[in-house]
LODORO-336174 format. One line per 5 residues: their letters; for each residue y, x, z of N, C-alpha, C, CB. Coordinates in steps of 0.1 Angstrom, whole numbers, plus 5000, padded with zeros to 4 digits. Atoms other than C-alpha are relative to their C-alpha. Glycine has a CB too. Layout:
N
A) Y X Z Y X Z Y X Z Y X Z ~ ...
# end
This chain:
248
MLHND) 4988 5008 5000 5000 5000 5000 5013 5009 5000 5000 4991 5012 ~ 4988 4992 4999 5024 5029 5006 5001 5010 4988 4999 5007 5013 ~ 4999 4992 5012 5018 5046 4972 4998 4992 4987 4991 5012 5000 ~ 5004 5008 5012 5001 5023 4947 5006 4986 4999 4985 5000 4999 ~ 4995 5014 5000 5017 4990 4957 5012 4999 4991 5003 4996 5014
SCSGH) 4988 5002 5008 5044 4975 4935 5013 5002 5007 5000 4986 4994 ~ 4988 4997 4992 5069 4979 4963 5001 5014 5005 5000 4991 5012 ~ 5000 4985 4997 5060 5016 4967 5003 5009 4989 4987 5003 5006 ~ 4995 4993 5012 5065 5028 4932 4993 5012 4995 5014 5003 5002 ~ 5007 4987 5004 5039 5056 4929 5009 5012 5001 4995 4998 4985
LGINR) 4991 4989 4998 5065 5080 4943 4992 5013 5004 5010 4997 5010 ~ 5007 4987 4998 5056 5117 4949 4995 5002 5014 5010 5011 4996 ~ 5006 4997 4987 5040 5134 4978 5009 4999 5012 4994 5014 5000 ~ 4990 4999 4989 5071 5140 5000 5005 4986 5004 5012 5008 4996 ~ 4995 5013 4997 5084 5104 4997 4989 4991 5005 5006 4994 4987
TLARI) 5012 5008 4995 5049 5089 5002 4997 5004 5014 4988 5002 4991 ~ 5003 4994 4987 5044 5112 5032 5010 4995 5010 5000 5015 5000 ~ 4990 5005 4991 5077 5102 5047 4998 4985 5003 5014 5002 4994 ~ 5002 5014 4998 5069 5065 5042 4989 4997 5010 4997 4993 4987 ~ 5012 5001 4991 5035 5069 5060 5003 5004 5014 4988 5007 4994
RSKFF) 4997 4995 4987 5048 5090 5088 5009 4991 5009 5007 5014 4999 ~ 4991 5009 4992 5073 5063 5098 4992 4990 5008 5010 4993 4991 ~ 5008 5011 4994 5044 5041 5108 4986 5005 5006 4997 4989 4991 ~ 5013 4996 4997 5011 5061 5111 4999 5015 5002 4990 4995 4989 ~ 5003 4986 4999 4996 5094 5121 4985 5001 5002 5007 5007 5012
WPNLK) 5014 4996 4997 4961 5109 5119 4998 5015 4996 4990 4991 4991 ~ 5002 4986 5003 4947 5144 5117 4999 5002 4985 4987 5005 5007 ~ 5000 4996 5014 4951 5161 5083 5008 4989 4991 4986 5001 4995 ~ 4993 5010 5007 4976 5134 5073 5006 5006 4987 5012 4995 5009 ~ 4994 4994 5012 4995 5157 5048 4990 5003 4990 5008 5012 5004
QDVTR) 5011 4997 5010 4963 5169 5032 4995 4988 4993 4989 5008 5006 ~ 5006 5012 5006 4950 5134 5027 5010 4993 4990 4997 4990 5011 ~ 4990 5006 5009 4983 5121 5012 5002 5009 4988 5014 5000 5007 ~ 4999 4991 5012 4986 5152 4989 4988 4997 4991 5000 5014 5005 ~ 5012 5002 5008 4950 5146 4977 5001 4986 4993 4987 5001 5008
WCETC) 4999 5013 5006 4956 5109 4971 5010 5000 4989 5005 4990 5011 ~ 4990 5000 5011 4988 5115 4951 4996 5008 4988 5014 5005 5006 ~ 5004 4991 5011 4973 5143 4931 4989 4994 4992 4996 5014 5005 ~ 5012 5006 5007 4943 5122 4921 5003 4986 4995 4988 5000 5009 ~ 4996 5013 5005 4963 5090 4913 5000 5000 4985 5014 4996 5006
SACQR) 5001 5000 5015 4954 5082 4877 5014 4996 4993 4989 4991 4995 ~ 4987 5004 5006 4988 5065 4870 5010 5011 5001 5005 4987 5007 ~ 4991 4988 4999 5007 5095 4883 4997 5011 4991 5001 5005 5015 ~ 5005 4989 5009 4986 5120 4864 5004 4998 4986 4986 5003 5002 ~ 4997 5003 5014 4992 5102 4831 5014 5003 4997 4996 4986 4997
RKGPY) 4986 4998 5003 5029 5106 4835 5005 5014 5002 5008 4991 5009 ~ 4996 4986 4997 5030 5143 4846 5001 5008 4987 4991 5006 5010 ~ 4999 4991 5011 5042 5168 4821 5000 5015 5005 5013 4998 4992 ~ 5000 4986 4996 5043 5207 4822 5012 5003 5008 4999 5009 4988 ~ 4989 4997 4992 5065 5221 4849 5009 5010 4993 4994 5007 5013
RKAKA) 4990 4992 5006 5097 5236 4837 5010 5004 5011 5008 4993 4988 ~ 4990 4995 4990 5119 5258 4859 5014 4998 4995 4997 5015 5003 ~ 4986 5002 5004 5156 5250 4859 5006 5013 4997 5007 4993 5012 ~ 4993 4988 5005 5178 5275 4841 5010 5004 5010 5006 4998 4987 ~ 4990 4997 4991 5205 5273 4867 5002 4989 5010 5014 5003 4993
GMKQY) 4999 5011 4989 5213 5255 4900 5011 4991 4996 5003 5007 5013 ~ 4990 5010 5002 5232 5223 4898 5010 5000 5012 4993 4986 4999 ~ 4990 5001 4990 5264 5219 4917 5002 4986 5005 5014 5006 4996 ~ 4998 5013 4995 5270 5189 4940 5015 4996 5000 4994 4999 5014 ~ 4986 5005 4999 5301 5167 4938 5000 4994 5014 5003 4989 4989
LVGAP) 4999 5004 4986 5312 5162 4974 5007 4987 5002 5006 5011 5008 ~ 4994 5013 4997 5319 5127 4986 4997 4997 5015 4994 4988 4991 ~ 5001 5002 4986 5323 5113 5021 4998 4986 5004 5012 5005 5006 ~ 5002 5014 4996 5318 5076 5020 4994 4992 4989 5014 4993 5004 ~ 5006 5009 5010 5299 5048 5002 5011 4995 4990 4993 4989 5006
LERVA) 4991 5005 5010 5315 5037 4969 5012 5008 4997 5004 4986 5003 ~ 4989 4991 5004 5338 5067 4968 5000 5004 4986 5001 5012 5009 ~ 5002 4997 5014 5323 5076 4935 4987 4994 4995 5001 5015 4998 ~ 5013 5005 5005 5297 5058 4914 4999 5005 4985 4999 4984 5001 ~ 5002 4996 5014 5281 5068 4881 4993 4989 4993 4990 5013 5000
IDIMG) 5006 5011 5008 5272 5044 4854 4994 5006 4987 5010 4989 4996 ~ 5006 4995 5012 5248 5051 4825 4992 4989 4994 4991 5012 5003 ~ 5008 5009 5007 5228 5032 4799 4987 5006 4996 5008 4995 4987 ~ 5013 4996 5004 5191 5036 4794 4995 4992 4988 4989 4999 5012 ~ 5004 5007 5011 5176 5027 4761 5004 5006 4986 5005 4986 5000
PLPLT) 5007 5013 5000 5168 5014 4736 4986 5001 5005 5000 4994 4986 ~ 5013 5002 4995 5136 5003 4753 4992 4990 4992 5000 4997 5015 ~ 5007 5011 5007 5108 4980 4739 5006 4987 5004 4985 5000 5004 ~ 4994 5013 4999 5122 4945 4734 4991 4992 5009 5002 4993 4987 ~ 5008 5008 4991 5110 4923 4763 5000 4985 4995 5006 5001 5014
WRKNR) 5001 5015 5003 5100 4886 4763 5013 4993 5003 4989 4994 5008 ~ 4987 5006 4996 5135 4879 4778 5011 5006 4991 5003 5003 5014 ~ 4990 4995 5010 5152 4897 4748 5009 5011 5006 5008 4989 4995 ~ 4992 4989 4994 5164 4927 4769 4994 5013 4993 4999 5001 5015 ~ 5004 4987 5007 5164 4962 4753 5006 5012 5008 5004 5000 4986
YIMVV) 4994 4989 4994 5186 4983 4776 5001 4997 5015 5015 5002 4995 ~ 4998 5001 4986 5192 4990 4813 5013 5007 5004 4988 5006 5008 ~ 4988 4994 4994 5226 4996 4829 4997 5005 5014 5012 4991 4999 ~ 5003 4995 4987 5222 5019 4859 5013 5004 5007 4991 5013 4998 ~ 4989 4997 4992 5248 5022 4886 4995 5007 5013 5009 4987 5004
TDYFT) 5005 4992 4988 5243 5049 4913 5012 5005 5008 4992 5012 4995 ~ 4990 4995 4991 5264 5057 4943 4998 5014 5005 5001 4991 5013 ~ 5002 4986 4997 5270 5094 4949 4997 5003 5015 5012 5008 4996 ~ 5002 4997 4986 5271 5092 4987 4987 4996 5006 5012 4994 5008 ~ 5012 5006 4994 5243 5069 4997 4987 5001 4991 5002 4985 5002
RWAES) 5010 5000 5010 5222 5074 4965 4994 4986 4997 4988 5009 5004 ~ 5004 5014 5003 5220 5036 4963 5001 4998 4985 5009 4990 5008 ~ 5000 5002 5014 5211 5025 4928 4998 4985 4996 4990 5009 4993 ~ 5002 5013 5005 5213 4993 4909 4997 5001 4985 5013 4991 5002 ~ 5004 5000 5014 5197 4985 4875 5000 4986 4995 4985 5007 4999
YPMPN) 4999 5013 5006 5205 4956 4853 4995 5000 4985 5015 4996 5000 ~ 5004 5001 5014 5186 4947 4821 5010 4992 4992 4986 4993 5000 ~ 4990 5006 5009 5207 4937 4792 4995 5000 4985 5014 5006 5002 ~ 5005 5001 5014 5202 4927 4755 5007 5010 4991 5002 4986 4995 ~ 4992 4992 5009 5229 4949 4741 5009 5009 5009 5009 4992 4990
IEAET) 4991 4990 4992 5254 4977 4751 5014 4998 4996 4995 5014 4997 ~ 4986 5003 5003 5286 4960 4740 5009 5001 5013 5001 4986 4994 ~ 4991 4998 4988 5316 4966 4763 5002 4987 5008 5014 5005 4995 ~ 4999 5013 4993 5319 4929 4771 4988 4998 5009 5001 4989 4990 ~ 5012 5002 4991 5283 4928 4784 5000 5010 5011 4987 5003 4991
VCRLL) 5000 4990 4989 5287 4960 4804 5010 4996 5011 5004 5014 4995 ~ 4989 5004 4990 5320 4948 4821 4995 4987 5007 5013 4997 4992 ~ 5004 5013 4993 5305 4913 4828 4989 5003 5011 4995 4990 4990 ~ 5010 4997 4991 5274 4927 4844 5005 5008 5012 4989 5009 4994 ~ 4994 4992 4990 5294 4953 4864 5008 4991 5010 5009 5011 4995
IENFI) 4992 5008 4991 5318 4927 4878 4992 4989 5007 5011 4993 4992 ~ 5008 5011 4994 5293 4898 4884 4989 5005 5009 4994 4992 4989 ~ 5012 4996 4993 5264 4919 4898 5003 5011 5010 4990 5004 4991 ~ 4998 4989 4991 5279 4950 4914 5013 4998 5008 5001 5013 4992 ~ 4987 5000 4993 5316 4947 4922 5001 4987 5009 5012 4999 4990
SRYGL) 4999 5012 4992 5313 4911 4934 4991 5001 5013 4995 4988 4992 ~ 5009 4998 4988 5285 4922 4959 5004 5011 5009 4986 5001 4995 ~ 4998 4988 4992 5296 4956 4970 5015 5004 5001 4992 5012 4995 ~ 4986 4996 5000 5333 4958 4963 5003 5010 4990 5004 5005 5014 ~ 4995 4991 5011 5354 4981 4942 4997 5015 5004 5015 4998 4998
PKQIH) 5001 4985 4998 5344 5018 4939 5014 5006 4997 4989 5006 4991 ~ 4987 4993 5002 5373 5043 4941 5000 5007 4986 5002 5010 5011 ~ 5001 4992 5013 5360 5062 4910 4987 4996 4993 5001 5015 5003 ~ 5012 5002 5009 5336 5055 4881 4999 5012 4991 5002 4986 4993 ~ 5003 4988 5009 5320 5084 4863 4990 4996 4990 4995 5012 5008
TDQGR) 5009 5004 5011 5304 5078 4829 5000 5011 4989 5005 4987 4993 ~ 5000 4992 5012 5295 5096 4797 5011 4995 4990 4986 5001 4993 ~ 4989 5004 5009 5317 5092 4766 4994 4989 4990 5005 5012 4992 ~ 5004 5011 5009 5298 5062 4752 5011 4990 4997 4989 4992 5008 ~ 4989 5008 5005 5318 5038 4732 5004 4988 5009 4997 4995 4986
QFESE) 4997 5011 4992 5314 5010 4756 5008 5003 5012 4987 4994 5005 ~ 4992 4995 4989 5329 5031 4784 5014 5005 4996 4993 5011 5008 ~ 4987 4995 5006 5357 5044 4762 5008 4989 4994 4998 5011 4990 ~ 4993 5012 5007 5366 5009 4749 5012 4996 5008 4990 4989 4999 ~ 4988 5005 4994 5399 4993 4756 4997 4990 5011 5009 4994 4989
LFQNM) 5004 5010 4990 5382 4965 4775 4996 5006 5013 4988 4991 4995 ~ 5004 4993 4987 5365 4989 4800 5011 5007 5006 4988 5009 4997 ~ 4988 4993 4994 5397 5009 4804 5009 4991 5007 5007 5008 4989 ~ 4991 5010 4994 5417 4978 4811 4994 4995 5013 5002 4988 4990 ~ 5006 5005 4988 5392 4966 4836 5002 5010 5012 4984 4999 4998
CRIFK) 4998 4989 4990 5395 5000 4855 5015 5000 5004 4997 5013 4995 ~ 4986 5000 4997 5433 4997 4853 5004 4988 5009 5009 5000 4988 ~ 4997 5013 4992 5434 4961 4867 4995 5002 5014 4993 4988 4993 ~ 5006 4998 4987 5411 4971 4896 5004 5012 5007 4985 4999 4999 ~ 4995 4987 4994 5429 5004 4902 4989 5010 5003 5008 4997 5013
IDKTR) 5012 4991 4999 5396 5023 4896 5003 5013 4992 4987 4994 4996 ~ 4998 4987 5007 5399 5060 4887 4988 5002 4991 5002 5012 5010 ~ 5011 4998 5010 5378 5066 4855 4999 5014 4996 5003 4990 4988 ~ 5002 4986 5005 5363 5100 4848 4988 5000 4990 4997 5009 5012 ~ 5011 5000 5010 5339 5111 4821 4994 5014 4999 5006 4996 4986
TTSFH) 5007 4987 5002 5314 5139 4813 5006 5007 4988 4985 4998 4999 ~ 4996 4992 5012 5322 5167 4789 4990 4997 4988 5000 5015 5004 ~ 5008 5002 5011 5309 5162 4754 4988 5011 4999 5008 5001 4987 ~ 5012 4992 5002 5274 5176 4747 4996 5008 5013 5002 5010 4989 ~ 5004 4993 4987 5270 5185 4784 4995 4989 5010 5013 5007 5006
PQGGG) 5005 5011 4991 5248 5158 4801 4998 5004 5014 4987 4996 4995 ~ 5001 4995 4986 5246 5180 4832 5011 4994 5009 4999 5015 5001 ~ 4988 5006 4992 5280 5165 4842 4996 4987 5006 5011 4998 4991 ~ 5005 5013 4994 5261 5132 4849 4987 5002 5006 5000 4989 4990 ~ 5013 4997 4995 5232 5149 4866 4994 4990 5009 5000 5013 5007
LVERF) 5006 5010 4990 5228 5123 4894 4994 4988 4993 5011 4995 5009 ~ 5006 5012 5007 5223 5093 4871 4990 5004 4990 5011 4993 4993 ~ 5011 4996 5009 5203 5113 4846 4987 5002 5007 5005 5013 4992 ~ 5012 4998 4992 5179 5123 4873 4994 4987 5004 5003 5009 5012 ~ 5005 5013 4996 5176 5087 4885 4994 4993 4988 5011 4992 5006
NRSLE) 5005 5006 5012 5170 5076 4849 4985 5004 4998 5008 5002 4988 ~ 5013 4994 5002 5140 5099 4847 4990 4994 5010 5000 5015 5001 ~ 5009 5006 4990 5126 5086 4880 4997 4986 4997 5007 5001 5014 ~ 5002 5014 5003 5131 5050 4870 4990 4998 4988 5014 4993 4997 ~ 5009 5001 5012 5114 5055 4836 4986 5003 5005 5004 5009 4989
DMLSK) 5013 4996 4995 5085 5072 4854 4994 4989 5008 5001 5013 5008 ~ 5005 5010 4991 5081 5045 4880 4996 4987 4992 5010 4996 5011 ~ 5003 5012 5008 5083 5017 4854 4987 5001 4992 5012 4996 4991 ~ 5011 4998 5009 5057 5033 4832 4987 4998 5007 5001 5014 4995 ~ 5013 5001 4992 5031 5030 4860 4997 4986 5003 5001 5008 5012
VISRD) 5002 5014 4996 5035 4993 4865 5001 4989 4989 5010 4996 5011 ~ 4999 5009 5011 5043 4977 4832 4987 4997 4993 5011 5005 4990 ~ 5012 5004 5007 5017 4960 4810 4999 5009 4987 5000 4985 4995 ~ 5002 4991 5012 5002 4977 4779 5009 4998 4989 4985 4997 4996 ~ 4991 5002 5011 5025 4960 4755 5015 5004 5003 5000 4985 4995
QKDWD) 4987 4995 4996 5056 4972 4775 5011 4989 4999 5003 5012 4993 ~ 4990 5010 5002 5073 4939 4771 5005 4993 5013 4995 4989 4990 ~ 4997 5006 4987 5076 4931 4808 5008 5009 5009 4988 4995 5007 ~ 4994 4990 4991 5096 4961 4821 5012 4994 5007 5005 5012 4992 ~ 4989 5006 4993 5126 4939 4830 4995 4991 5012 5008 4991 4991
ECLPL) 5005 5008 4989 5103 4917 4852 4995 5009 5011 4988 4992 4995 ~ 5004 4990 4990 5090 4948 4870 5012 5007 5006 4991 5010 4993 ~ 4988 4992 4995 5125 4962 4875 5004 4997 5015 5012 4998 4991 ~ 4996 5003 4986 5134 4944 4908 4992 5007 5011 5001 4986 5002 ~ 5009 4994 4990 5104 4955 4928 5000 5016 4999 4986 4995 4999
TMLAY) 5000 4986 5002 5106 4990 4913 5013 5006 5007 5001 5004 4985 ~ 4988 4995 4993 5142 4993 4926 4998 4999 5015 5012 4991 4995 ~ 5003 5001 4986 5130 4981 4960 4992 5012 5005 4992 4987 5003 ~ 5007 4988 4997 5105 5009 4960 5008 5013 5001 4988 5002 4990 ~ 4991 4988 5000 5131 5035 4951 5010 5000 5012 5008 5000 4987
RSSVH) 4990 5000 4990 5157 5023 4976 4994 5001 5014 5008 4987 4999 ~ 5006 4999 4987 5132 5022 5005 4993 5013 5002 4990 4988 5001 ~ 5006 4987 4999 5120 5057 4999 5010 5011 5004 4992 5004 4987 ~ 4991 4990 4996 5135 5088 5015 5005 5009 4989 4993 5009 5011 ~ 4995 4992 5011 5158 5107 4992 5001 5014 5004 5015 4995 4996
ESTKH) 5002 4986 4997 5154 5144 4990 5014 5006 5004 4996 5008 4988 ~ 4987 4994 4997 5192 5152 4992 5005 4995 5014 5010 4997 4989 ~ 4995 5006 4988 5201 5128 5021 4990 5000 5012 5005 4986 4998 ~ 5010 5001 4990 5168 5129 5040 4999 4986 5006 5002 5011 5011 ~ 5001 5014 4995 5172 5091 5045 4998 4991 4988 5013 4996 5007
TPNLM) 5002 5010 5011 5165 5060 5024 5014 4995 4996 4991 4989 5004 ~ 4988 5006 5004 5193 5046 5003 5003 4987 5007 5000 4997 4985 ~ 4998 5012 4992 5188 5013 5022 5007 5003 5013 4987 4993 5003 ~ 4994 4996 4987 5196 5030 5055 5014 5005 4998 4991 5010 5007 ~ 4986 4994 5003 5226 5049 5040 5010 4989 4997 4999 5011 4989
MHGRE) 4991 5010 5005 5241 5018 5024 5002 4989 5010 4995 4995 4987 ~ 4999 5012 4991 5233 4990 5049 4998 5003 5014 4990 4990 4995 ~ 5002 4997 4986 5225 5008 5081 4986 4995 5006 5011 4995 5008 ~ 5013 5005 4996 5189 4994 5082 4990 5003 4989 5001 4986 5004 ~ 5011 4998 5010 5156 4998 5064 4996 4986 4994 4988 5007 5006
AQLPI) 5005 5012 5006 5143 4972 5040 4986 4997 5005 5000 5001 4984 ~ 5013 5004 4995 5113 4952 5052 4990 4999 4988 5001 4986 5007 ~ 5010 4999 5010 5082 4959 5031 4987 4992 5004 4997 5014 4997 ~ 5013 5007 4996 5047 4942 5030 4993 5007 5012 4991 5000 4988 ~ 5007 4993 4989 5034 4969 5053 5006 4997 5014 5000 5016 4998
DLLYG) 4993 5004 4988 5060 4959 5079 4995 4986 5005 5015 5000 4998 ~ 5005 5013 4996 5047 4923 5079 4986 5001 5006 5000 4991 4988 ~ 5013 4999 4995 5012 4935 5085 4999 5008 5013 4991 5008 4990 ~ 5001 4991 4988 5018 4962 5112 5012 5000 5009 4997 5014 4995 ~ 4988 5001 4992 5053 4954 5125 5008 5013 4998 4996 4999 5014
PSPDE) 4991 4988 5002 5082 4979 5127 4995 5012 5007 5014 4996 5005 ~ 5004 4988 4993 5078 5015 5136 5007 5001 5014 5004 5012 4991 ~ 4993 4999 4986 5087 5026 5172 5015 5003 4999 4993 5011 5007 ~ 4986 4997 5001 5120 5040 5160 5008 4988 4996 5002 5011 4990 ~ 4994 5012 5005 5129 5008 5142 5001 4990 5011 4994 4994 4988
AERVK) 5001 5009 4989 5118 4987 5172 5010 5003 5011 4986 4999 5006 ~ 4990 4996 4990 5140 5007 5195 5014 4997 4996 4999 5015 5003 ~ 4987 5003 5005 5170 5002 5173 5003 4985 5001 5002 5004 4986 ~ 4998 5015 4999 5165 4964 5173 5000 4995 5014 4989 4993 4992 ~ 5002 5005 4986 5156 4960 5210 5013 4997 5007 4993 5010 5008
PLEDS) 4988 5004 4993 5192 4961 5224 5006 4987 4994 5010 5011 4998 ~ 4994 5012 5005 5202 4933 5200 4992 4988 5005 4999 5000 4985 ~ 5008 5011 4995 5173 4912 5211 5002 4997 5015 4985 5003 4998 ~ 4999 5002 4986 5179 4918 5248 5014 4997 5005 4996 5013 5007 ~ 4987 5003 4997 5216 4911 5246 5002 4986 5005 5010 5003 4988
PKG) 4998 5013 4994 5228 4881 5267 5006 4990 4989 5008 5000 5012 ~ 4994 5010 5009 5236 4849 5248 5012 4994 5006 4989 4988 4997 ~ 4989 5007 4995 5268 4831 5250 5013 5006 4996 5000 4999 5014
# end
């Protein structure tokens, strides 16, 4: 349930280990988890040859949620039954919280509508939006939206995708996770997207050492394993003062 389940996302050894350690312990735990992940057939089919990075990536320093978000477009992907072919990805630099929205096209009107209705209306306005130089982001409509909302708009350098390294890395993770849960005809990836995002946001991120859920909302998301076994001791301790507080 903590690796192969649809809410777990077939994530790697470290994230699976962190998820298990929050609730269970047994002798040789790390060795068992490593063996399970290394022999998972879905994970092995997606693995490619290891390539060493040519140079270290530099971090963009932020100090609060929604101080800077990155937006990117994945696709074109196989056309789904719901007529979607692209995914708009929005990632927060500080919390590593990510949102993914399926969409039928990459027109500026579609991008702006999804961003306002699904992200801004729920989380508020980011101080800065960072994108590549795609025509939808350079359009007059998108620029006007940023001016109206007083959002600082920045862009990557041409032919230098490393400038959007955060969202590019997430795109690879999302593609990898989706490939392990979609059907053979690949026409249901938009139906698998919500639970895949739950799996990502409830897993410990390598850079923050916390889950995006905890960083963004101050609490962990409840998963099927929590309904079976209850909260971990640490989570129960955090909730206890609220339960014991006097009414009135």
